[in-house]
N, C-alpha and C positions, 0 to 999 in steps of 0.2 A: 504494499500499499506506499503510494507516495506520500511523502510528508511536506510541510512549508518551513519546517525547521531549518535552521542553519546547519550545513555540514561542515567537516573538518577532516582532512586527511592529514594523518601522521605517519612517520617513520621512526622506527625504534629498533634498538638493538634486540637481539634473543634474549640477552638476560633480563630485561625490561619486560620483553613479551610473557616469560615465563611466570615472572613475579606478578602479573597481571592475570594470567592463566589460574596461580596458585590460590591467589585472592579470589576470583570468580568461584572457583569450586569450593574454597573455605566460606565463605560467605553466601553461598548458593545463590548466584547470580545468574538470571535467565540467558544471558548472553555477554560477549565481551562488552559491549555498548554500555551495559546496564554495569559492568564491572568498573570501566573507567570512569562513567560518569559519577559513581558512588566514590571512586578514589580522588575525583578532583574535588567532590564538593567536601570531603573530608581536609583536603589541602586548602580549601578556601577556609573553612572553618578555623583551621590552623592558623593561617594568615591572620585571618580578621582578629582573633584571639592575640596574637603576637604584636599585631599593629596596635590595638586597645593598650596592651600593656607598654610597648614602647613610648605611644603617645601619653602616658600617665607619668613615665620618667622624663620625658622630654619637655613637659610642662614646667616652667620654673615660676616658684612662688614669687609674690613682692618682695619677701624677705631675701632670697636669692638674689633676685635683681638688685635691691638695694646694696647689698654685700658686695656686688660685682662693681658697682659703680663706686664706692669707696675704695675698696680694690685698685681700681685704675688709677685714683687719684694719689695713692701713696708712692713715695720715692724708692729708689732700689732696697734702702735699708729697710724699710716698712714691710716691702713685699717679702724679704727674706725671713723677717721675722715671722710673719704671717703664715709662710709655708714651712717654718720649722715649727710653729706650734701645730699646725695642721696635719703635718708627718707624725709628730709624736702623738697627737690624739688619735690618729688613725691607726698606729702600729699599737697603741694601748687597748683601742677597742677591738682589733683583729685577735689580738692576744686573749682578750677576755673571752671572746667567742670561742676560741680555741679551746681555752681553758673549760668552759661550760659544755662543750663538746666531748672533752676528755671525761669529765665527771659523768656525762650522761653514759658513754661507754663504759666506764668503771661500773656504775650503778647497775647497769643493763648485765654485764657479765656478773656482777655478784647475785643479781636476781636470778639469771640463769642457773647459775651454780646451787644457789638454794633449792631451788626447784627441783633438780636432778642428783640430789642427795636422799 
């Protein structure tokens, strides 16, 4: 039956073709077209989700914009001091997060050992 929907012809390598076939049978798609469209929709959903996440991260608050304006007005010594404090605080927070992760791992291991005794 003819369709009025747009058509696209694509070329792919055999590995991609095999993956589509594997997906088709695993997800019980009626045909290759249904499998490919399903994969495209999943890709669109992933793209939109990552795009929303990235847009949240790239939106600067008024506070950050104000800090940037102040930073630009500093002389080289002032910028050096800000960078020094920022680097130190970043390392402190990173180390604290690593410490918390290590504590969680130790607590999980202790719990697992208690359960298996």
